[in-house]
Wavefront OBJ file of the C-alpha trace (Angstrom):
o trace
v -8.066 28.461 15.827
v -9.001 30.547 12.480
v -9.021 28.818 9.328
v -5.315 29.597 8.127
v -4.219 28.178 11.400
v -6.451 24.875 10.970
v -5.084 24.650 7.497
v -1.523 24.620 8.342
v -2.543 22.869 11.214
v -3.399 20.016 9.066
v -0.646 20.239 6.355
v 1.858 19.227 9.307
v -0.559 16.305 10.164
v -0.647 12.965 8.344
v -4.243 12.482 6.571
v -6.382 10.375 8.755
v -6.993 8.004 5.493
v -3.508 6.795 6.333
v -4.431 4.876 9.263
v -6.802 2.491 7.329
v -3.221 0.662 6.118
v -2.446 0.158 10.309
v -3.798 -3.490 8.832
v -0.917 -3.910 7.014
v 2.080 -3.055 9.679
v 4.290 -6.342 10.636
v 5.719 -8.731 8.806
v 4.033 -11.017 6.203
v 5.014 -14.719 4.425
v 3.011 -14.738 1.205
v 2.345 -18.070 0.089
v 0.273 -18.910 -3.492
v 1.531 -18.299 -6.708
v 3.899 -15.464 -5.444
v 6.409 -16.481 -2.498
v 8.557 -14.421 -0.581
v 8.251 -11.864 2.423
v 6.903 -8.365 3.209
v 7.449 -5.808 5.940
v 5.083 -2.827 6.371
v 6.406 -0.320 9.236
v 5.183 3.259 9.482
v 7.935 6.099 8.892
v 8.577 8.586 11.959
v 5.978 11.616 11.759
v 3.192 8.229 9.877
v 3.121 10.275 6.711
v 4.356 7.401 4.255
v 4.091 3.400 5.233
v 7.597 1.564 3.858
v 6.701 -1.891 2.402
v 10.237 -4.114 2.359
v 9.366 -6.275 -0.573
v 11.303 -10.195 -1.182
v 8.956 -11.940 -3.328
v 10.318 -14.757 -5.936
v 13.578 -13.696 -5.917
v 13.153 -9.854 -6.157
v 13.476 -7.339 -3.613
v 12.354 -3.927 -3.674
v 10.813 -1.016 -1.330
v 7.421 0.361 -1.760
v 6.741 4.037 -0.202
v 3.097 4.805 0.373
v 1.029 7.951 1.029
v -0.448 10.799 -0.087
v 1.396 12.440 -3.053
v 1.925 16.202 -1.751
v 4.285 18.865 -4.329
v 6.012 21.910 -2.931
v 3.360 23.884 -1.962
v 0.374 21.445 -2.447
v -2.145 19.638 -1.079
v -2.227 16.177 -0.331
v -3.815 14.017 -3.223
v -7.069 12.472 -2.465
v -5.906 9.282 -2.780
v -3.235 7.460 -1.296
v -0.658 6.895 -3.240
v 2.891 4.712 -4.031
v 6.004 4.265 -5.899
v 7.937 0.962 -5.476
v 11.081 1.044 -6.533
v 12.398 -2.971 -7.836
v 15.879 -3.481 -6.626
v 16.315 -6.479 -8.420
v 14.964 -4.633 -12.069
v 15.703 -1.572 -11.832
v 11.686 -0.490 -12.036
v 9.315 2.173 -10.884
v 5.776 1.391 -10.363
v 3.314 3.063 -8.837
v -0.210 2.040 -7.537
v -3.311 3.437 -5.338
v -4.059 1.947 -2.368
v -7.576 1.907 -0.966
v -9.513 0.096 2.298
v -13.111 -0.388 2.587
v -14.137 -3.071 5.593
v -12.176 -6.197 5.021
v -11.062 -5.186 0.964
v -7.757 -4.075 0.303
v -7.524 -2.805 -3.099
v -4.537 -1.660 -4.935
v -4.690 -0.511 -9.080
v -1.935 -0.512 -10.693
v -1.239 3.070 -11.639
v -4.518 5.231 -10.864
v -7.681 4.573 -9.127
v -9.686 2.186 -11.585
v -7.108 0.630 -13.750
v -8.020 -2.827 -15.384
v -4.837 -3.825 -13.389
v -5.368 -4.589 -10.096
v -4.806 -6.693 -6.397
v -8.406 -7.274 -4.668
v -8.061 -8.924 -1.377
v -9.806 -10.187 1.998
v -8.820 -9.289 5.438
v -9.594 -12.520 7.640
v -11.479 -11.665 10.902
v -8.820 -11.019 13.212
v -6.168 -9.527 10.412
v -3.992 -12.525 10.209
v -4.193 -13.171 6.725
v -4.916 -11.363 4.204
v -6.138 -13.702 1.061
v -6.627 -11.983 -2.606
v -5.111 -12.114 -5.953
v -3.717 -9.555 -8.836
v -5.849 -9.289 -11.827
v -4.301 -8.349 -15.453
v -5.784 -7.102 -18.411
v -6.450 -9.991 -20.981
v -7.305 -12.165 -17.876
v -3.554 -12.626 -16.564
v -2.663 -12.492 -13.227
v -1.801 -14.225 -9.901
v -3.517 -15.617 -6.412
v -1.764 -15.465 -3.335
v -2.572 -15.868 1.235
v -0.231 -13.667 3.259
v 0.093 -14.396 6.960
v 1.050 -12.604 9.559
v 4.006 -13.397 11.789
v 3.766 -13.134 15.663
l 1 2 3 4 5 6 7 8 9 10 11 12 13 14 15 16 17 18 19 20 21 22 23 24 25 26 27 28 29 30 31 32 33 34 35 36 37 38 39 40 41 42 43 44 45 46 47 48 49 50 51 52 53 54 55 56 57 58 59 60 61 62 63 64 65 66 67 68 69 70 71 72 73 74 75 76 77 78 79 80 81 82 83 84 85 86 87 88 89 90 91 92 93 94 95 96 97 98 99 100 101 102 103 104 105 106 107 108 109 110 111 112 113 114 115 116 117 118 119 120 121 122 123 124 125 126 127 128 129 130 131 132 133 134 135 136 137 138 139 140 141 142 143 144 145 146
């Protein structure tokens, strides 16, 4: 396969780093300072992970994957856009899983507003907290159903 064919092939396949998000797939109950349910599922083709959110009386949908404008290469970071149905909000995030730690930055990588959570050894729980500038935030424990 020449370089041009290899580049075309890589553009028709999801970036392998997206597979790190497989640990999120399924239905989770969230407890602690925010309560509800989240469901993660892959779209057909595996380019995007969808998160269906019902927390504290709000509902929303998050689409997680690599940004890729028309005719452009995919972004280096895993990015997302959240659509808050109850509030009409749209929020951007950056995702990363390293080892057993999930980090989600609000906006760009390195943002002072971020979530950091740790997966249990069997991936059945995710314990963490959102941290906001000025000391705000909240803690949750997500437990996988089934």
